[in-house]
MIDOSE-1310 file (N, C-alpha, C; in nm, 2 decimals, decimal comma, always signed):
residues 287
mgkt	+8,91/+11,36/+9,18/+8,98/+11,34/+9,30/+8,91/+11,21/+9,36; +9,00/+11,11/+9,41/+8,93/+11,00/+9,46/+8,87/+11,02/+9,59; +8,77/+10,92/+9,64/+8,71/+10,93/+9,77/+8,79/+10,90/+9,88; +8,78/+10,99/+9,98/+8,88/+10,99/+10,10/+8,78/+10,94/+10,21
rigi	+8,81/+10,84/+10,28/+8,74/+10,79/+10,40/+8,83/+10,78/+10,52; +8,80/+10,86/+10,62/+8,87/+10,86/+10,74/+8,79/+10,81/+10,86; +8,85/+10,71/+10,92/+8,76/+10,65/+11,03/+8,86/+10,58/+11,14; +8,81/+10,50/+11,22/+8,87/+10,44/+11,33/+8,88/+10,27/+11,31
sgwr	+8,97/+10,21/+11,38/+8,97/+10,07/+11,38/+8,90/+10,01/+11,50; +8,78/+9,95/+11,49/+8,70/+9,92/+11,59/+8,61/+10,03/+11,65; +8,53/+9,98/+11,73/+8,45/+10,08/+11,81/+8,41/+10,05/+11,95; +8,44/+9,92/+11,99/+8,41/+9,88/+12,12/+8,51/+9,88/+12,22
yppw	+8,54/+9,99/+12,29/+8,66/+10,01/+12,39/+8,61/+10,07/+12,51; +8,61/+9,98/+12,61/+8,56/+10,05/+12,74/+8,62/+10,18/+12,77; +8,75/+10,23/+12,76/+8,79/+10,34/+12,80/+8,74/+10,46/+12,72; +8,68/+10,44/+12,61/+8,61/+10,53/+12,52/+8,49/+10,59/+12,58
rgvf	+8,43/+10,50/+12,67/+8,29/+10,53/+12,72/+8,30/+10,66/+12,83; +8,22/+10,76/+12,81/+8,25/+10,88/+12,89/+8,34/+10,97/+12,85; +8,42/+10,94/+12,74/+8,52/+11,04/+12,68/+8,49/+11,06/+12,54; +8,47/+10,96/+12,45/+8,43/+10,97/+12,32/+8,28/+10,94/+12,31
ypet	+8,23/+10,84/+12,37/+8,08/+10,81/+12,37/+8,03/+10,89/+12,50; +7,91/+10,94/+12,49/+7,85/+11,00/+12,60/+7,83/+10,90/+12,72; +7,84/+10,95/+12,83/+7,83/+10,86/+12,95/+7,70/+10,78/+12,96; +7,60/+10,83/+12,90/+7,45/+10,77/+12,92/+7,43/+10,69/+12,79
lpqr	+7,52/+10,66/+12,69/+7,50/+10,60/+12,58/+7,51/+10,44/+12,61; +7,39/+10,36/+12,58/+7,40/+10,21/+12,60/+7,52/+10,15/+12,51; +7,58/+10,06/+12,56/+7,69/+9,98/+12,46/+7,63/+9,94/+12,34; +7,52/+9,89/+12,34/+7,46/+9,84/+12,22/+7,43/+9,95/+12,11
eelh	+7,45/+10,08/+12,15/+7,43/+10,19/+12,04/+7,57/+10,25/+12,01; +7,68/+10,20/+12,05/+7,79/+10,26/+12,01/+7,83/+10,25/+11,86; +7,81/+10,15/+11,79/+7,84/+10,15/+11,64/+7,74/+10,26/+11,58; +7,60/+10,25/+11,63/+7,52/+10,35/+11,57/+7,57/+10,50/+11,60
yasr	+7,63/+10,53/+11,70/+7,69/+10,65/+11,74/+7,81/+10,68/+11,66; +7,89/+10,59/+11,66/+8,04/+10,61/+11,60/+8,02/+10,62/+11,44; +7,92/+10,55/+11,39/+7,91/+10,56/+11,23/+7,84/+10,70/+11,19; +7,78/+10,77/+11,30/+7,74/+10,90/+11,26/+7,85/+11,00/+11,27
qfvt	+7,96/+10,95/+11,33/+8,10/+11,04/+11,35/+8,18/+11,03/+11,22; +8,19/+10,92/+11,16/+8,28/+10,86/+11,07/+8,22/+10,81/+10,97; +8,27/+10,79/+10,84/+8,22/+10,74/+10,73/+8,27/+10,60/+10,71; +8,36/+10,55/+10,78/+8,40/+10,43/+10,76/+8,48/+10,37/+10,90
iein	+8,48/+10,25/+10,94/+8,51/+10,18/+11,06/+8,57/+10,03/+11,02; +8,69/+9,99/+11,07/+8,73/+9,87/+11,06/+8,66/+9,76/+11,15; +8,62/+9,65/+11,10/+8,56/+9,55/+11,19/+8,68/+9,45/+11,23; +8,69/+9,46/+11,36/+8,83/+9,39/+11,41/+8,79/+9,25/+11,47
gsfy	+8,65/+9,23/+11,52/+8,62/+9,11/+11,57/+8,64/+9,00/+11,48; +8,63/+9,02/+11,35/+8,66/+8,92/+11,25/+8,79/+8,84/+11,25; +8,90/+8,93/+11,30/+9,03/+8,88/+11,31/+9,04/+8,77/+11,41; +8,98/+8,78/+11,53/+8,98/+8,68/+11,64/+8,88/+8,57/+11,61
slqs	+8,78/+8,59/+11,56/+8,67/+8,47/+11,54/+8,60/+8,50/+11,43; +8,54/+8,39/+11,36/+8,42/+8,41/+11,26/+8,31/+8,47/+11,31; +8,25/+8,56/+11,24/+8,13/+8,63/+11,28/+8,02/+8,54/+11,22; +7,89/+8,61/+11,22/+7,77/+8,54/+11,17/+7,70/+8,61/+11,07
pssy	+7,63/+8,58/+10,97/+7,55/+8,66/+10,89/+7,46/+8,76/+10,98; +7,41/+8,72/+11,09/+7,32/+8,81/+11,16/+7,39/+8,92/+11,21; +7,52/+8,91/+11,26/+7,59/+9,04/+11,29/+7,63/+9,13/+11,20; +7,67/+9,07/+11,07/+7,71/+9,16/+10,96/+7,57/+9,24/+10,91
qhwy	+7,46/+9,15/+10,91/+7,34/+9,22/+10,88/+7,28/+9,34/+10,98; +7,32/+9,29/+11,10/+7,28/+9,41/+11,21/+7,38/+9,52/+11,19; +7,51/+9,51/+11,16/+7,59/+9,61/+11,15/+7,56/+9,70/+11,01; +7,51/+9,62/+10,92/+7,46/+9,70/+10,79/+7,35/+9,78/+10,81
edtp	+7,25/+9,73/+10,90/+7,12/+9,81/+10,93/+7,14/+9,91/+11,02; +7,24/+9,91/+11,11/+7,27/+10,02/+11,21/+7,35/+10,12/+11,17; +7,39/+10,13/+11,04/+7,49/+10,24/+10,99/+7,42/+10,30/+10,87; +7,47/+10,43/+10,85/+7,40/+10,52/+10,74/+7,42/+10,48/+10,61
rnfv	+7,35/+10,53/+10,52/+7,38/+10,51/+10,38/+7,52/+10,57/+10,34; +7,59/+10,52/+10,24/+7,72/+10,56/+10,21/+7,83/+10,52/+10,31; +7,79/+10,46/+10,41/+7,90/+10,41/+10,51/+7,98/+10,28/+10,45; +8,10/+10,27/+10,49/+8,18/+10,16/+10,44/+8,25/+10,09/+10,57
favk	+8,25/+9,97/+10,56/+8,33/+9,88/+10,65/+8,44/+9,82/+10,58; +8,57/+9,83/+10,65/+8,68/+9,75/+10,61/+8,65/+9,62/+10,72; +8,70/+9,50/+10,66/+8,69/+9,38/+10,74/+8,82/+9,32/+10,76; +8,88/+9,29/+10,87/+8,99/+9,24/+10,91/+8,98/+9,10/+10,90
apry	+9,07/+9,03/+10,83/+9,05/+8,90/+10,79/+9,11/+8,81/+10,91; +9,08/+8,67/+10,91/+9,09/+8,60/+11,04/+9,24/+8,58/+11,06; +9,28/+8,58/+11,18/+9,42/+8,54/+11,21/+9,45/+8,39/+11,19; +9,35/+8,32/+11,18/+9,36/+8,17/+11,17/+9,44/+8,14/+11,03
vthi	+9,39/+8,24/+10,93/+9,46/+8,23/+10,79/+9,60/+8,30/+10,79; +9,60/+8,41/+10,87/+9,74/+8,49/+10,85/+9,84/+8,44/+10,96; +9,80/+8,41/+11,09/+9,89/+8,39/+11,19/+9,92/+8,23/+11,22; +9,81/+8,16/+11,20/+9,81/+8,02/+11,24/+9,85/+7,94/+11,13
rrlk	+9,77/+7,95/+11,01/+9,81/+7,86/+10,87/+9,92/+7,96/+10,81; +9,95/+8,07/+10,85/+10,04/+8,16/+10,78/+10,05/+8,15/+10,62; +9,92/+8,16/+10,58/+9,89/+8,18/+10,43/+9,89/+8,06/+10,35; +9,93/+7,93/+10,42/+9,94/+7,81/+10,35/+9,83/+7,71/+10,38
qvkk	+9,79/+7,65/+10,27/+9,68/+7,55/+10,27/+9,55/+7,62/+10,33; +9,51/+7,73/+10,27/+9,39/+7,81/+10,33/+9,27/+7,81/+10,26; +9,24/+7,72/+10,16/+9,13/+7,71/+10,09/+9,00/+7,72/+10,17; +8,99/+7,60/+10,26/+8,87/+7,60/+10,34/+8,86/+7,71/+10,45
plan	+8,97/+7,77/+10,51/+8,96/+7,87/+10,60/+8,92/+8,01/+10,52; +8,95/+8,02/+10,40/+8,91/+8,14/+10,33/+8,76/+8,12/+10,29; +8,72/+7,99/+10,25/+8,58/+7,97/+10,23/+8,50/+8,00/+10,35; +8,53/+7,96/+10,46/+8,46/+7,97/+10,58/+8,45/+8,13/+10,62
ffas	+8,56/+8,19/+10,59/+8,56/+8,34/+10,63/+8,45/+8,42/+10,52; +8,47/+8,37/+10,41/+8,38/+8,44/+10,30/+8,22/+8,40/+10,33; +8,20/+8,28/+10,38/+8,07/+8,23/+10,41/+8,02/+8,29/+10,52; +8,09/+8,35/+10,61/+8,04/+8,38/+10,74/+7,96/+8,50/+10,76
glla	+7,94/+8,57/+10,63/+7,84/+8,69/+10,65/+7,87/+8,81/+10,57; +8,01/+8,82/+10,51/+8,05/+8,94/+10,44/+7,95/+9,00/+10,34; +7,89/+8,91/+10,28/+7,80/+8,94/+10,16/+7,68/+9,03/+10,22; +7,65/+9,01/+10,34/+7,54/+9,07/+10,40/+7,57/+9,22/+10,41
lrek	+7,68/+9,28/+10,41/+7,73/+9,41/+10,40/+7,69/+9,48/+10,27; +7,67/+9,39/+10,17/+7,64/+9,47/+10,04/+7,72/+9,58/+9,99; +7,66/+9,69/+9,97/+7,74/+9,81/+9,91/+7,83/+9,86/+10,02; +7,82/+9,82/+10,15/+7,90/+9,87/+10,27/+8,02/+9,79/+10,29
lgpl	+8,03/+9,69/+10,21/+8,16/+9,61/+10,20/+8,28/+9,68/+10,15; +8,37/+9,72/+10,23/+8,49/+9,78/+10,16/+8,61/+9,69/+10,16; +8,74/+9,72/+10,17/+8,86/+9,65/+10,15/+8,86/+9,53/+10,27; +8,91/+9,42/+10,23/+8,96/+9,31/+10,32/+9,10/+9,33/+10,37
lwql	+9,12/+9,34/+10,50/+9,26/+9,36/+10,54/+9,33/+9,24/+10,59; +9,44/+9,20/+10,52/+9,52/+9,09/+10,57/+9,64/+9,14/+10,64; +9,65/+9,13/+10,77/+9,75/+9,17/+10,85/+9,85/+9,05/+10,89; +9,96/+9,05/+10,84/+10,05/+8,94/+10,87/+10,13/+8,96/+11,00
ppsl	+10,17/+8,85/+11,05/+10,24/+8,85/+11,20/+10,38/+8,90/+11,18; +10,45/+8,96/+11,28/+10,58/+9,00/+11,29/+10,68/+8,89/+11,25; +10,63/+8,76/+11,28/+10,74/+8,66/+11,27/+10,73/+8,59/+11,12; +10,64/+8,64/+11,04/+10,62/+8,57/+10,90/+10,72/+8,65/+10,81
rydg	+10,82/+8,58/+10,76/+10,92/+8,63/+10,66/+10,84/+8,62/+10,52; +10,91/+8,72/+10,44/+10,85/+8,72/+10,31/+10,91/+8,59/+10,24; +10,80/+8,52/+10,16/+10,83/+8,41/+10,07/+10,75/+8,43/+9,95; +10,82/+8,46/+9,85/+10,74/+8,51/+9,72/+10,64/+8,39/+9,67
dvle	+10,70/+8,27/+9,68/+10,61/+8,15/+9,63/+10,49/+8,14/+9,70; +10,49/+8,16/+9,84/+10,37/+8,13/+9,92/+10,29/+8,23/+9,91; +10,34/+8,37/+9,91/+10,26/+8,48/+9,88/+10,18/+8,48/+9,74; +10,26/+8,43/+9,63/+10,20/+8,44/+9,52/+10,10/+8,33/+9,51
tfla	+10,09/+8,23/+9,57/+9,98/+8,10/+9,59/+9,87/+8,19/+9,66; +9,89/+8,25/+9,76/+9,79/+8,31/+9,83/+9,71/+8,42/+9,76; +9,79/+8,51/+9,71/+9,72/+8,62/+9,63/+9,66/+8,59/+9,52; +9,69/+8,49/+9,44/+9,61/+8,43/+9,33/+9,48/+8,37/+9,38
qlpr	+9,45/+8,33/+9,51/+9,33/+8,28/+9,54/+9,23/+8,38/+9,58; +9,26/+8,52/+9,59/+9,17/+8,61/+9,65/+9,08/+8,65/+9,55; +8,94/+8,65/+9,58/+8,83/+8,69/+9,48/+8,84/+8,84/+9,47; +8,81/+8,87/+9,33/+8,81/+9,00/+9,30/+8,68/+9,08/+9,30
dtqa	+8,57/+8,99/+9,31/+8,42/+9,05/+9,30/+8,35/+8,96/+9,40; +8,23/+9,01/+9,42/+8,14/+8,94/+9,52/+8,09/+8,79/+9,46; +8,09/+8,78/+9,33/+8,05/+8,65/+9,26/+8,15/+8,55/+9,29; +8,27/+8,57/+9,27/+8,38/+8,51/+9,30/+8,41/+8,46/+9,43
laam	+8,37/+8,56/+9,52/+8,37/+8,56/+9,67/+8,26/+8,45/+9,71; +8,13/+8,48/+9,66/+8,03/+8,38/+9,69/+8,06/+8,24/+9,64; +8,13/+8,21/+9,52/+8,17/+8,07/+9,47/+8,26/+8,01/+9,56; +8,36/+8,09/+9,63/+8,46/+8,04/+9,73/+8,39/+8,00/+9,85
arrh	+8,29/+8,09/+9,89/+8,19/+8,06/+10,00/+8,14/+7,93/+10,02; +8,09/+7,89/+9,90/+8,02/+7,77/+9,89/+8,09/+7,65/+9,93; +8,22/+7,66/+9,94/+8,31/+7,55/+9,97/+8,34/+7,52/+10,11; +8,26/+7,61/+10,18/+8,28/+7,60/+10,34/+8,26/+7,47/+10,41
drti	+8,31/+7,45/+10,52/+8,31/+7,32/+10,58/+8,19/+7,34/+10,70; +8,20/+7,24/+10,79/+8,09/+7,23/+10,89/+8,12/+7,34/+11,01; +8,21/+7,40/+11,00/+8,25/+7,51/+11,09/+8,15/+7,62/+11,10; +8,10/+7,63/+10,97/+8,00/+7,74/+10,95/+7,86/+7,68/+10,97
kqam	+7,79/+7,73/+11,07/+7,66/+7,68/+11,10/+7,54/+7,76/+11,01; +7,58/+7,88/+10,99/+7,49/+7,98/+10,92/+7,58/+8,04/+10,81; +7,55/+8,02/+10,69/+7,62/+8,07/+10,59/+7,54/+8,19/+10,50; +7,62/+8,28/+10,44/+7,55/+8,38/+10,35/+7,63/+8,35/+10,22
ltpd	+7,56/+8,32/+10,11/+7,62/+8,26/+10,00/+7,58/+8,33/+9,87; +7,49/+8,43/+9,90/+7,44/+8,49/+9,75/+7,45/+8,63/+9,78; +7,54/+8,70/+9,68/+7,57/+8,84/+9,67/+7,43/+8,90/+9,62; +7,40/+9,04/+9,66/+7,29/+9,10/+9,60/+7,31/+9,14/+9,46
rkrs	+7,44/+9,18/+9,43/+7,49/+9,20/+9,28/+7,63/+9,18/+9,28; +7,68/+9,20/+9,16/+7,84/+9,19/+9,14/+7,90/+9,30/+9,18; +7,98/+9,30/+9,27/+8,06/+9,41/+9,32/+8,20/+9,37/+9,32; +8,29/+9,48/+9,30/+8,44/+9,46/+9,32/+8,47/+9,44/+9,46
vrha	+8,58/+9,35/+9,49/+8,62/+9,33/+9,62/+8,78/+9,36/+9,63; +8,81/+9,46/+9,71/+8,94/+9,52/+9,73/+9,01/+9,44/+9,84; +9,16/+9,44/+9,83/+9,23/+9,38/+9,93/+9,35/+9,45/+9,97; +9,39/+9,46/+10,10/+9,50/+9,52/+10,13/+9,59/+9,44/+10,24
mevr	+9,71/+9,45/+10,25/+9,80/+9,37/+10,31/+9,89/+9,45/+10,39; +9,89/+9,44/+10,52/+9,98/+9,49/+10,62/+10,08/+9,39/+10,67; +10,22/+9,42/+10,65/+10,34/+9,35/+10,68/+10,41/+9,39/+10,81; +10,47/+9,31/+10,87/+10,54/+9,34/+10,99/+10,68/+9,29/+11,01
hpsf	+10,73/+9,21/+10,91/+10,87/+9,15/+10,91/+10,95/+9,24/+10,82; +11,07/+9,27/+10,86/+11,16/+9,37/+10,77/+11,21/+9,30/+10,62; +11,18/+9,16/+10,62/+11,21/+9,09/+10,49/+11,11/+9,14/+10,37; +11,00/+9,20/+10,41/+10,90/+9,24/+10,31/+10,95/+9,39/+10,26
vseg	+11,06/+9,43/+10,30/+11,10/+9,56/+10,25/+11,17/+9,51/+10,11; +11,12/+9,48/+10,01/+11,17/+9,42/+9,89/+11,10/+9,47/+9,78; +11,19/+9,49/+9,67/+11,14/+9,53/+9,52/+11,03/+9,41/+9,48; +11,07/+9,29/+9,49/+10,98/+9,18/+9,46/+10,84/+9,17/+9,52
fiaq	+10,85/+9,21/+9,65/+10,71/+9,21/+9,71/+10,63/+9,32/+9,66; +10,69/+9,43/+9,64/+10,60/+9,55/+9,59/+10,56/+9,52/+9,46; +10,63/+9,45/+9,37/+10,60/+9,41/+9,23/+10,49/+9,30/+9,23; +10,49/+9,22/+9,33/+10,39/+9,11/+9,34/+10,26/+9,20/+9,38
lrrh	+10,24/+9,26/+9,48/+10,12/+9,34/+9,50/+10,06/+9,42/+9,39; +10,15/+9,48/+9,32/+10,11/+9,54/+9,20/+10,05/+9,47/+9,09; +10,11/+9,34/+9,06/+10,05/+9,25/+8,96/+9,92/+9,21/+9,01; +9,88/+9,19/+9,14/+9,77/+9,16/+9,18/+9,66/+9,25/+9,23
nval	+9,72/+9,39/+9,22/+9,64/+9,51/+9,25/+9,59/+9,49/+9,40; +9,68/+9,46/+9,50/+9,66/+9,46/+9,64/+9,72/+9,56/+9,70; +9,66/+9,65/+9,77/+9,71/+9,76/+9,85/+9,82/+9,73/+9,95; +9,93/+9,79/+9,96/+10,03/+9,77/+10,06/+9,97/+9,87/+10,17
vvad	+9,95/+9,83/+10,29/+9,90/+9,91/+10,40/+10,03/+10,00/+10,43; +10,00/+10,12/+10,44/+10,09/+10,22/+10,50/+10,06/+10,22/+10,64; +10,14/+10,15/+10,73/+10,12/+10,14/+10,87/+10,24/+10,22/+10,94; +10,17/+10,32/+11,03/+10,27/+10,40/+11,12/+10,27/+10,33/+11,25
tagk	+10,38/+10,27/+11,29/+10,38/+10,18/+11,41/+10,49/+10,22/+11,51; +10,51/+10,35/+11,51/+10,60/+10,41/+11,61/+10,74/+10,35/+11,60; +10,79/+10,30/+11,47/+10,91/+10,26/+11,43/+10,93/+10,11/+11,45; +10,82/+10,04/+11,51/+10,83/+9,90/+11,56/+10,83/+9,81/+11,43
wpfl	+10,76/+9,85/+11,32/+10,76/+9,75/+11,21/+10,79/+9,83/+11,07; +10,79/+9,77/+10,96/+10,84/+9,86/+10,85/+10,72/+9,95/+10,82; +10,78/+10,07/+10,77/+10,70/+10,19/+10,73/+10,73/+10,22/+10,59; +10,63/+10,17/+10,50/+10,65/+10,18/+10,36/+10,53/+10,26/+10,30
edvt	+10,55/+10,35/+10,21/+10,44/+10,42/+10,14/+10,44/+10,39/+9,99; +10,49/+10,28/+9,95/+10,47/+10,24/+9,81/+10,34/+10,22/+9,76; +10,30/+10,26/+9,66/+10,16/+10,27/+9,59/+10,17/+10,14/+9,52; +10,07/+10,05/+9,54/+10,07/+9,91/+9,48/+9,94/+9,88/+9,41
agfm	+9,84/+9,97/+9,43/+9,69/+9,95/+9,39/+9,63/+10,07/+9,36; +9,50/+10,05/+9,31/+9,43/+10,17/+9,25/+9,36/+10,25/+9,38; +9,40/+10,21/+9,51/+9,35/+10,27/+9,61/+9,47/+10,27/+9,72; +9,46/+10,35/+9,83/+9,55/+10,34/+9,93/+9,48/+10,32/+10,06
ylrl	+9,55/+10,24/+10,15/+9,49/+10,19/+10,27/+9,60/+10,23/+10,40; +9,56/+10,31/+10,48/+9,64/+10,35/+10,58/+9,60/+10,31/+10,73; +9,68/+10,27/+10,81/+9,66/+10,24/+10,95/+9,75/+10,32/+11,03; +9,71/+10,40/+11,11/+9,77/+10,48/+11,20/+9,78/+10,45/+11,34
hgdk	+9,88/+10,37/+11,38/+9,88/+10,29/+11,52/+9,94/+10,40/+11,63; +10,00/+10,52/+11,58/+10,07/+10,60/+11,67/+10,21/+10,62/+11,63; +10,25/+10,74/+11,62/+10,41/+10,75/+11,57/+10,49/+10,77/+11,68; +10,46/+10,79/+11,80/+10,56/+10,78/+11,91/+10,54/+10,66/+12,01
elya	+10,43/+10,63/+12,04/+10,40/+10,51/+12,12/+10,29/+10,43/+12,06; +10,33/+10,30/+12,04/+10,23/+10,20/+11,97/+10,10/+10,19/+12,04; +9,98/+10,24/+11,96/+9,85/+10,21/+12,00/+9,81/+10,31/+12,11; +9,90/+10,41/+12,14/+9,87/+10,49/+12,26/+9,89/+10,64/+12,21
sgyt	+10,01/+10,70/+12,14/+10,02/+10,82/+12,15/+9,93/+10,89/+12,03; +9,89/+11,02/+12,07/+9,82/+11,09/+11,98/+9,91/+11,16/+11,87; +9,85/+11,23/+11,76/+9,93/+11,27/+11,67/+9,93/+11,44/+11,67; +10,04/+11,49/+11,67/+10,05/+11,64/+11,68/+10,00/+11,70/+11,54
qaal	+9,97/+11,83/+11,56/+9,94/+11,91/+11,43/+10,04/+11,90/+11,31; +10,15/+11,91/+11,35/+10,25/+11,89/+11,23/+10,24/+11,74/+11,18; +10,23/+11,63/+11,26/+10,21/+11,50/+11,20/+10,09/+11,49/+11,12; +9,97/+11,55/+11,16/+9,87/+11,54/+11,09/+9,86/+11,61/+10,96
nrwc	+9,95/+11,74/+10,95/+9,96/+11,81/+10,84/+10,04/+11,72/+10,73; +10,13/+11,64/+10,79/+10,21/+11,56/+10,69/+10,11/+11,46/+10,62; +10,03/+11,39/+10,70/+9,93/+11,31/+10,65/+9,83/+11,35/+10,56; +9,80/+11,48/+10,59/+9,71/+11,55/+10,50/+9,78/+11,57/+10,37
rhid	+9,90/+11,61/+10,37/+9,98/+11,64/+10,23/+9,98/+11,51/+10,17; +10,03/+11,41/+10,23/+10,04/+11,28/+10,17/+9,90/+11,22/+10,09; +9,80/+11,24/+10,18/+9,67/+11,19/+10,13/+9,62/+11,27/+10,02; +9,65/+11,41/+10,01/+9,61/+11,49/+9,91/+9,68/+11,44/+9,79
awrm	+9,82/+11,40/+9,79/+9,88/+11,35/+9,67/+9,82/+11,24/+9,61; +9,81/+11,13/+9,72/+9,77/+11,01/+9,67/+9,62/+11,01/+9,60; +9,54/+11,09/+9,66/+9,39/+11,09/+9,61/+9,39/+11,16/+9,48; +9,47/+11,24/+9,44/+9,49/+11,31/+9,31/+9,56/+11,24/+9,20
gtep	+9,60/+11,09/+9,25/+9,68/+11,02/+9,16/+9,82/+11,02/+9,14; +9,87/+11,11/+9,23/+10,03/+11,13/+9,24/+10,09/+11,07/+9,36; +10,21/+11,09/+9,39/+10,28/+11,05/+9,51/+10,34/+11,19/+9,57; +10,36/+11,16/+9,71/+10,43/+11,26/+9,78/+10,58/+11,26/+9,75
ndar	+10,63/+11,38/+9,75/+10,79/+11,38/+9,70/+10,87/+11,31/+9,82; +10,83/+11,31/+9,94/+10,91/+11,25/+10,05/+10,85/+11,12/+10,09; +10,78/+11,06/+10,01/+10,73/+10,92/+10,04/+10,85/+10,83/+10,08; +10,82/+10,74/+10,17/+10,91/+10,64/+10,21/+10,89/+10,51/+10,11
rcse	+10,95/+10,49/+10,01/+10,94/+10,38/+9,92/+11,06/+10,29/+9,92; +11,03/+10,16/+9,90/+11,15/+10,06/+9,89/+11,17/+10,03/+9,75; +11,07/+10,06/+9,65/+11,09/+10,04/+9,51/+11,12/+10,16/+9,43; +11,20/+10,15/+9,33/+11,25/+10,25/+9,25/+11,16/+10,27/+9,14
khpr	+11,07/+10,18/+9,12/+10,98/+10,20/+9,00/+10,84/+10,24/+9,05; +10,80/+10,35/+8,98/+10,68/+10,43/+9,01/+10,55/+10,34/+8,97; +10,45/+10,35/+9,03/+10,32/+10,29/+9,00/+10,27/+10,35/+8,86; +10,18/+10,28/+8,81/+10,09/+10,33/+8,68/+10,02/+10,46/+8,73
krss	+10,02/+10,55/+8,64/+9,96/+10,68/+8,67/+9,81/+10,67/+8,66; +9,76/+10,74/+8,74/+9,61/+10,74/+8,76/+9,56/+10,88/+8,77; +9,44/+10,90/+8,73/+9,38/+11,05/+8,76/+9,34/+11,06/+8,91; +9,30/+10,96/+8,97/+9,27/+10,96/+9,12/+9,30/+10,83/+9,18
rdiy	+9,29/+10,84/+9,33/+9,28/+10,71/+9,40/+9,19/+10,74/+9,53; +9,11/+10,62/+9,54/+9,05/+10,63/+9,68/+9,13/+10,62/+9,80; +9,10/+10,66/+9,91/+9,18/+10,65/+10,02/+9,10/+10,60/+10,15; +9,16/+10,51/+10,20/+9,09/+10,45/+10,33/+9,19/+10,48/+10,44
cyfd	+9,17/+10,54/+10,55/+9,27/+10,57/+10,65/+9,19/+10,55/+10,79; +9,26/+10,46/+10,88/+9,20/+10,43/+11,01/+9,30/+10,43/+11,12; +9,25/+10,51/+11,22/+9,33/+10,53/+11,34/+9,31/+10,43/+11,43; +9,44/+10,37/+11,48/+9,43/+10,26/+11,57/+9,50/+10,28/+11,70
ndtk	+9,52/+10,42/+11,73/+9,58/+10,46/+11,85/+9,48/+10,47/+11,96; +9,43/+10,37/+12,00/+9,30/+10,37/+12,07/+9,31/+10,35/+12,24; +9,43/+10,31/+12,27/+9,43/+10,27/+12,43/+9,41/+10,39/+12,52; +9,44/+10,51/+12,46/+9,43/+10,64/+12,55/+9,33/+10,73/+12,49
vkap	+9,24/+10,67/+12,41/+9,13/+10,74/+12,34/+9,17/+10,86/+12,26; +9,28/+10,84/+12,17/+9,33/+10,94/+12,09/+9,27/+10,91/+11,95; +9,24/+10,78/+11,90/+9,20/+10,75/+11,78/+9,08/+10,85/+11,72; +8,96/+10,84/+11,79/+8,85/+10,92/+11,73/+8,88/+11,07/+11,71
fdah	+8,95/+11,13/+11,81/+8,98/+11,27/+11,81/+9,08/+11,31/+11,71; +9,18/+11,22/+11,67/+9,29/+11,24/+11,58/+9,20/+11,23/+11,44; +9,11/+11,12/+11,42/+9,05/+11,11/+11,30/+8,96/+11,23/+11,25; +8,90/+11,28/+11,37/+8,82/+11,40/+11,35/+8,92/+11,52/+11,29
alvr	+9,02/+11,54/+11,36/+9,11/+11,64/+11,33/+9,15/+11,63/+11,18; +9,19/+11,51/+11,14/+9,25/+11,50/+11,00/+9,12/+11,53/+10,91; +8,99/+11,48/+10,94/+8,88/+11,51/+10,84/+8,87/+11,65/+10,84; +8,89/+11,75/+10,94/+8,88/+11,88/+10,93/+8,98/+11,94/+10,84
kla	+9,12/+11,89/+10,86/+9,21/+11,94/+10,78/+9,20/+11,90/+10,63; +9,15/+11,79/+10,60/+9,15/+11,76/+10,46/+9,02/+11,83/+10,40; +8,92/+11,87/+10,48/+8,82/+11,94/+10,42/+8,85/+12,09/+10,38
């Protein structure tokens, strides 16, 4: 059975203070606290701006052994450049400190904007550029420009690098898109967005990446016991290398059979402080 990691998307939310976080907990200790509650967390700040090696190093040191971070890629690449002509922006992102996470570096999340339509040629060029291990990532990082004042360019060892892609335009509901992700071993993000954006459960890689934004109200609604039971059943199937019978797939072709798959699942229904408690509930059910 594959490793299953359930966690939260981000950790610094003022409404969580005094609800999930103890009232007396200093803000600087929130990651330390949250990383003792969950085995994985998404880093969201990297989406809005490039971070620094010192920040990544601090996050590494502030979290326990066997902890894993997923890192959200910059919106400059996905939303502004829209995946085109991104060699330098990718190099800057990779040089900004990811390698400081060492064995705690989990998948890189590429979230596409709702306005970006599926273009097979653009996507193929982009996917072909993505590094598959830390040595390749470091080689790309060395091409950074002057945007990066402090760079982290040397991996501690060669490790695999995983990628996941979250799409939000209906044109991505396509056999061709699924086939592309499978060729490049990039995971399609199973994104529950209260019906706002595509909800697909096609298996496209050797691992699964789930983002649960709320099934009734985007970023706000909590998950009922029945909803969590469904996610528990689907995760059980995926981590054993199979597929749920009622999976919502757009491809008629099934993925290559595996003995197991790793699972990364992040709750992002944070505005009403549902995420950490739903994550805890799912962990208990899976146990």
